[in-house]
C-alpha positions in Angstrom: -23.5 -94.0 -175.0 -22.3 -96.3 -172.6 -24.9 -97.2 -169.7 -23.8 -97.4 -166.5 -25.2 -99.9 -163.9 -26.4 -97.1 -161.8 -28.8 -95.9 -164.7 -29.8 -99.6 -165.5 -30.9 -100.0 -161.9 -32.9 -96.8 -162.1 -34.6 -97.6 -165.0 -35.4 -101.7 -163.8 -36.4 -100.1 -159.7 -38.8 -97.7 -162.6 -40.6 -100.3 -164.5 -40.9 -101.8 -161.0 -42.4 -99.2 -159.8 -44.4 -98.0 -162.7 -45.7 -101.8 -163.3 -46.9 -102.0 -159.2 -49.0 -98.7 -159.4 -51.0 -99.9 -162.7 -51.6 -103.4 -161.1 -52.9 -101.9 -157.7 -54.7 -99.5 -159.7 -56.2 -102.6 -161.4 -56.8 -103.8 -158.2 -58.9 -100.8 -157.1 -60.3 -100.8 -160.1 -62.3 -104.4 -159.6 -62.7 -104.2 -156.1 -64.7 -100.9 -156.5 -66.2 -101.8 -159.8 -65.1 -98.5 -160.6 -63.1 -96.8 -163.3 -63.0 -93.9 -161.6 -62.2 -93.4 -158.4 -60.1 -90.4 -157.8 -59.5 -87.4 -159.7 -56.3 -87.9 -161.2 -58.0 -91.1 -162.5 -60.0 -89.2 -164.8 -59.6 -85.4 -163.9 -62.7 -85.1 -166.9 -64.7 -87.5 -166.0 -64.6 -86.6 -162.0 -66.3 -83.1 -162.5 -69.2 -84.9 -164.2 -69.5 -87.7 -161.9 -69.5 -85.0 -158.8 -71.9 -83.0 -160.4 -74.5 -86.2 -160.8 -74.0 -87.1 -157.1 -74.6 -84.2 -156.0 -77.6 -84.2 -158.6 -79.0 -87.1 -156.6 -78.4 -86.6 -152.9 -80.6 -83.1 -153.5 -82.9 -85.2 -155.1 -82.9 -87.5 -152.5 -83.7 -84.3 -149.8 -86.5 -83.5 -151.9 -87.8 -87.2 -151.8 -87.5 -87.4 -148.2 -89.5 -83.9 -148.2 -91.7 -85.2 -150.1 -92.2 -88.6 -147.9 -92.9 -85.6 -144.5 -95.2 -83.9 -146.3 -97.1 -86.5 -147.6 -97.5 -87.9 -144.4 -98.3 -84.3 -142.7 -100.9 -84.2 -145.6 -102.5 -87.5 -145.3 -103.0 -87.2 -141.6 -105.0 -84.2 -142.1 -107.6 -85.4 -144.6 -108.0 -88.0 -142.4 -109.1 -85.9 -139.7 -110.8 -83.4 -142.1 -113.0 -86.3 -143.6 -114.0 -87.2 -139.7 -115.1 -84.0 -139.6 -116.3 -83.7 -141.9 -118.9 -86.8 -141.5 -119.3 -85.3 -137.6 -120.7 -81.9 -139.0 -123.2 -83.7 -141.7 -124.3 -85.9 -138.2 -124.8 -82.5 -136.7 -127.5 -82.1 -139.1 -128.4 -84.5 -139.6 -130.3 -84.4 -136.0 -131.0 -80.7 -136.6 -133.4 -82.1 -139.4 -134.3 -84.9 -136.9 -135.4 -82.5 -133.8 -138.0 -80.8 -136.0 -140.5 -83.3 -134.9 -139.2 -84.2 -131.6 -141.1 -83.9 -127.7 -138.9 -82.2 -125.8 -137.6 -85.3 -124.1 -136.4 -86.4 -127.8 -135.1 -82.3 -127.9 -133.1 -83.1 -124.6 -132.2 -86.7 -126.0 -130.4 -84.7 -129.1 -129.1 -82.4 -127.2 -126.2 -84.5 -125.5 -125.7 -85.9 -129.2 -125.1 -82.1 -130.5 -122.9 -82.1 -127.1 -120.7 -85.2 -128.1 -120.2 -84.1 -130.9 -118.5 -80.8 -130.2 -116.1 -82.5 -128.0 -114.7 -85.2 -130.8 -114.6 -82.0 -133.3 -112.6 -80.1 -130.3 -110.5 -83.2 -130.4 -110.2 -83.2 -134.5 -109.0 -80.2 -134.0 -106.6 -80.5 -131.4 -105.2 -83.3 -133.3 -101.5 -83.9 -133.4 -98.5 -85.6 -135.6 -95.4 -86.4 -133.7 -96.4 -83.8 -131.3 -96.6 -81.1 -133.5 -100.7 -79.8 -133.4 -101.7 -79.7 -137.5 -104.1 -77.5 -137.3 -102.2 -74.8 -135.3 -100.9 -72.6 -138.0 -97.1 -71.7 -137.1 -97.6 -72.4 -133.3 -97.5 -75.9 -132.9 -96.7 -76.3 -129.5 -99.9 -74.5 -128.8 -102.9 -76.0 -127.7 -104.7 -74.8 -130.9 -108.5 -75.4 -129.3 -109.7 -74.2 -125.4 -112.8 -75.0 -123.8 -114.6 -72.8 -121.1 -115.6 -75.2 -119.0 -118.4 -72.2 -117.1 -119.8 -71.0 -121.1 -118.7 -74.1 -123.0 -117.1 -71.9 -125.5 -113.9 -72.8 -127.7 -110.9 -70.7 -128.3 -108.7 -70.9 -131.2 -104.9 -70.3 -129.9 -102.9 -71.2 -133.1 -102.8 -68.7 -135.3 -103.3 -69.0 -139.7 -99.4 -69.6 -140.5 -99.1 -71.3 -143.8 -96.3 -74.4 -143.6 -94.6 -75.0 -146.9 -92.2 -78.3 -148.0 -89.5 -77.6 -150.5 -90.0 -79.9 -153.6 -86.7 -78.8 -155.2 -84.9 -76.1 -156.8 -87.3 -72.8 -156.0 -90.1 -74.4 -155.7 -92.9 -75.4 -153.3 -95.7 -76.4 -151.9 -98.5 -75.5 -148.6 -99.1 -78.7 -146.7 -101.5 -77.6 -144.0 -104.6 -76.1 -142.8 -105.4 -74.0 -139.7 -107.8 -73.4 -137.6 -109.5 -70.3 -138.8 -109.8 -71.9 -142.3 -110.8 -75.2 -140.9 -113.5 -74.5 -138.0 -113.7 -70.8 -136.6 -114.0 -69.3 -140.5 -112.5 -66.4 -139.6 -110.8 -64.6 -142.4 -112.8 -66.7 -145.0 -115.3 -65.3 -147.0 -118.5 -66.8 -146.0 -117.2 -68.4 -143.1 -118.8 -70.7 -140.3 -117.6 -71.3 -136.6 -118.3 -74.6 -136.7 -118.1 -74.0 -132.7 -120.5 -71.9 -132.2 -123.3 -73.1 -134.5 -122.4 -76.8 -132.7 -123.2 -74.8 -129.2 -126.4 -73.1 -130.8 -128.2 -75.9 -131.6 -127.3 -77.7 -128.4 -129.0 -74.7 -126.4 -132.0 -74.7 -129.0 -132.8 -78.8 -128.4 -132.2 -78.0 -124.6 -135.0 -75.4 -124.7 -138.4 -76.0 -123.4 -140.4 -75.0 -126.9 -138.6 -75.1 -129.7 -137.8 -72.7 -132.6 -138.9 -74.1 -136.0 -137.0 -71.1 -137.9 -133.9 -71.3 -135.8 -133.0 -75.0 -136.6 -133.7 -73.9 -139.9 -131.2 -71.0 -139.7 -129.1 -74.1 -137.9 -129.3 -76.4 -140.5 -127.8 -73.7 -143.1 -125.2 -72.9 -141.0 -124.2 -76.4 -141.3 -124.2 -76.5 -145.0 -121.3 -73.7 -144.6 -119.4 -75.4 -142.6 -119.7 -78.1 -144.5 -118.9 -76.1 -147.6 -116.0 -74.8 -145.6 -114.3 -78.3 -144.9 -115.1 -79.4 -148.1 -113.2 -76.5 -149.4 -109.8 -77.0 -147.3 -110.2 -81.5 -148.4 -110.3 -80.0 -151.9 -107.2 -78.1 -151.0 -105.5 -80.9 -149.4 -106.3 -83.6 -151.7 -104.5 -81.8 -154.7 -101.6 -80.9 -152.5 -101.5 -84.7 -152.3 -101.5 -85.4 -155.7 -98.7 -82.8 -156.4 -96.5 -84.5 -154.1 -97.2 -87.7 -155.5 -96.1 -86.5 -159.3 -93.5 -84.3 -158.5 -92.1 -87.8 -156.2 -92.8 -90.4 -159.1 -90.7 -87.2 -161.1 -87.7 -87.4 -159.1 -87.6 -91.0 -159.0 -87.7 -90.8 -162.6 -84.8 -88.4 -163.2 -83.1 -90.0 -160.4 -82.8 -93.1 -161.7 -81.6 -91.3 -164.8 -79.1 -89.6 -163.3 -77.7 -93.1 -161.2 -77.6 -95.1 -165.1 -75.7 -91.8 -166.3 -73.2 -92.2 -163.2 -73.2 -95.6 -163.7 -71.7 -95.8 -167.2 -69.6 -92.7 -166.3 -67.7 -94.3 -163.4 -68.5 -98.2 -163.5 -65.9 -100.7 -164.9 -67.1 -103.8 -166.4 -66.2 -107.0 -164.3 -64.8 -109.2 -166.9 -62.6 -106.5 -168.6 -61.0 -105.5 -165.8 -60.7 -108.8 -164.8 -58.9 -109.4 -168.0 -56.3 -105.7 -167.4 -55.9 -107.2 -163.9 -54.6 -110.0 -164.9 -52.3 -108.8 -168.0 -51.1 -106.3 -164.6 -50.3 -109.0 -162.7 -47.9 -110.9 -165.9 -46.8 -107.5 -166.6 -45.6 -106.8 -162.9 -44.6 -110.5 -163.2 -42.1 -110.0 -165.9 -40.5 -106.7 -164.4 -39.9 -108.5 -161.4 -38.0 -111.3 -163.2 -36.3 -108.1 -165.3 -34.9 -106.4 -162.0 -34.0 -109.9 -160.8 -31.8 -111.1 -163.6 -29.9 -107.6 -163.5 -29.4 -107.1 -159.9 -28.2 -110.9 -159.6 -25.5 -109.6 -162.8 -24.6 -106.3 -161.1 -24.0 -108.0 -157.9 -21.8 -110.6 -159.7 -20.1 -108.3 -161.6 -18.8 -106.5 -158.0 -17.6 -110.0 -156.7 -15.5 -110.1 -159.3 
């Protein structure tokens, strides 16, 4: 069968085009160090690559959730520890007042008043503009004090805040004012502010009532236990957050390795491939040049 000049030119042009495309792909693989840069490179592998990328993106979001939650829990724990310390101080003042005279009791009453305000400030602690002990009402000042009666009112709610640790996994990370400070809805709960106010009133009275002071010491013990219970919950939450973060970081490392092995390219191997494609492209161009020159001379004759 006779091969026409047109067929020969089409064949040469196609060879140059194919060599050019292979060269471009080799250059792209070397620049990205990936053997799969688009679905057409390897449709089956690309499906796995997209799945791994999706999993890694999900893990990154979970890790960000955990980091934010850990900060919240750390701040809560810090405030609870300070509250625990102040309640122990109040209990010690109550014990020490048993043998004090009227002047000593009045001095102790001033100390209790200061503790009252410090504990209210802890109840109104914030993180990033949000009140941490207000439940869901994070924009509402949790504890306000009546300047006439001196009583503190809780303005938050008993809402629980959860963070997403993974698919179908959540963890509560907050503590609201009722379970920490007022004892409302808590089994054998104690209103810490009422106990402090009652102690202050008792210390300011002309005659010391030993029985009343002893009763207040028992109430402070209940309040301390109440805080310890919540502090224990927060510590357990932080431990779980820490363990889950380690798990996700380990799993992300594994997925990244699999992803790298699936789409990654060996630099030395890709460099050799590029050199081979450059040679093939140069040969295709040289062949095309010879054919084009020969056909042009035939035409001029």
